[in-house]
C-alpha positions in Angstrom: 0.0 0.0 0.0 1.2 3.5 -0.7 2.0 5.9 2.1 -0.8 8.2 1.0 -3.3 5.3 1.1 -2.1 4.2 4.6 -2.5 7.7 5.9 -6.0 7.9 4.4 -7.0 4.6 6.0 -5.5 5.6 9.4 -7.3 8.9 9.5 -10.4 7.8 7.5 -9.8 10.8 5.3 -11.5 13.9 6.7 -12.8 12.1 9.8 -9.4 12.2 11.6 -9.2 15.9 11.1 -12.7 16.8 12.0 -14.4 17.4 15.3 -14.4 14.5 17.8 -12.6 12.2 15.4 -12.4 9.2 17.8 -16.2 9.4 18.5 -17.1 9.8 14.8 -14.8 6.9 13.8 -16.5 4.7 16.5 -19.9 5.7 15.2 -18.7 4.6 11.8 -18.3 1.1 13.1 -21.9 0.7 14.2 -23.2 -0.5 10.8 -20.5 -3.2 10.9 -21.9 -4.4 14.3 -25.4 -4.6 12.9 -24.1 -6.4 9.7 -22.2 -8.9 11.8 -25.4 -9.5 14.0 -27.4 -10.2 10.8 -24.8 -12.7 9.7 -25.2 -14.8 12.9 -21.5 -15.3 13.6 -20.6 -17.4 16.5 -18.6 -15.9 19.4 -15.5 -17.7 18.0 -16.1 -16.3 14.5 -16.7 -12.8 15.8 -13.6 -13.1 18.0 -11.5 -14.1 14.9 -13.0 -11.1 13.0 -12.0 -8.8 15.9 -8.4 -10.2 15.9 -8.2 -9.6 12.1 -9.4 -6.0 12.5 -7.0 -5.4 15.3 -4.1 -6.8 13.3 -5.1 -4.6 10.4 -5.3 -1.5 12.7 -1.9 -2.3 14.1 -0.3 -2.6 10.7 -1.9 0.7 9.4 -1.0 2.6 12.6 2.6 1.3 12.5 2.9 2.6 8.9 1.1 5.9 9.5 2.5 6.9 12.9 5.9 8.2 11.6 4.1 10.9 9.5 2.7 12.6 12.6 4.7 14.6 15.2 2.9 13.4 18.3 2.9 10.1 20.2 -0.9 9.4 19.8 -2.3 11.7 17.1 -6.0 12.3 17.4 -6.1 12.2 13.5 -5.3 8.5 13.6 -8.7 6.9 14.2 -8.1 3.3 12.9 -7.3 2.4 16.5 -10.8 3.2 17.7 -12.3 1.5 14.7 -10.3 -1.7 15.0 -10.7 -2.0 18.8 -14.3 -1.0 19.4 -15.6 -4.3 18.1 -13.8 -6.1 21.0 -16.3 -4.6 23.4 -18.9 -7.0 22.0 -17.1 -10.4 21.9 -19.4 -12.8 23.6 -22.0 -10.0 24.3 -25.4 -10.1 22.5 -25.7 -7.3 20.1 -28.9 -5.4 20.6 -29.6 -1.6 20.7 -29.1 -1.5 24.5 -25.7 -3.2 24.5 -24.5 -1.2 21.5 -25.5 2.1 23.0 -24.1 1.3 26.4 -21.0 -0.3 24.9 -20.4 2.8 22.8 -20.7 5.1 25.8 -18.4 2.9 28.0 -15.8 2.6 25.2 -15.7 6.3 24.4 -15.6 7.4 28.1 -12.8 4.9 28.9 -10.9 5.9 25.8 -11.2 9.6 26.4 -10.5 9.6 30.2 -8.2 6.6 30.3 -8.6 5.6 33.9 -6.2 3.4 35.7 -4.3 1.0 33.6 -5.6 2.4 30.3 -3.8 5.7 31.0 -0.6 3.8 31.8 -0.8 1.8 28.6 -1.4 5.0 26.6 1.9 6.3 28.0 3.8 3.4 26.4 4.2 5.4 23.2 4.6 4.1 19.7 2.1 1.8 18.0 1.6 -0.2 21.2 0.5 2.9 23.1 -1.8 4.0 20.3 -3.5 0.6 19.8 -3.4 -1.1 23.2 -5.1 1.7 25.2 -8.1 1.3 22.9 -8.0 -2.4 23.2 -7.9 -2.1 27.0 -10.8 0.4 26.9 -12.8 -2.1 24.7 -12.0 -5.0 27.1 -13.1 -3.0 30.2 -16.3 -2.0 28.3 -16.9 -5.6 27.4 -16.5 -6.6 31.1 -19.1 -3.9 32.1 -21.4 -5.1 29.3 -21.2 -8.7 30.4 -22.0 -7.7 34.0 -25.0 -5.7 32.8 -26.2 -8.4 30.4 -26.1 -11.0 33.2 -27.8 -8.5 35.6 -30.5 -7.4 33.2 -30.7 -10.6 31.1 -30.4 -8.8 27.7 -30.3 -11.3 24.9 
């Protein structure tokens, strides 16, 4: 892939340079969740898809990061896009879980509490990608607790 294409994918074009780029990029993943739900993927298949998206995001971020002069540029949004789906591994996808998972993921990614902030400080592609993965995993844990408490299926 050309450097220009890598940068375009990493920033999703104008999305990375607009207002609230991480939130907009996460919203862009919502149709994928509904599409995956309609496919009826098993938890294993959905998990494999999530791993592939993460690997793609890691690759693109690693290639794009040298073109930015900051450790975790807000213009790079492929990290949010490739990690958000992790919040729903093993969680039933319905409007309640998607809405709450979205809110949990964005709040955790923005405020970076506890270990998420520490991971963000790692720098490089690991810091860019793994803080979002951690946010998605914590969001997933919260969703699993809510699903078991409220019985959403």
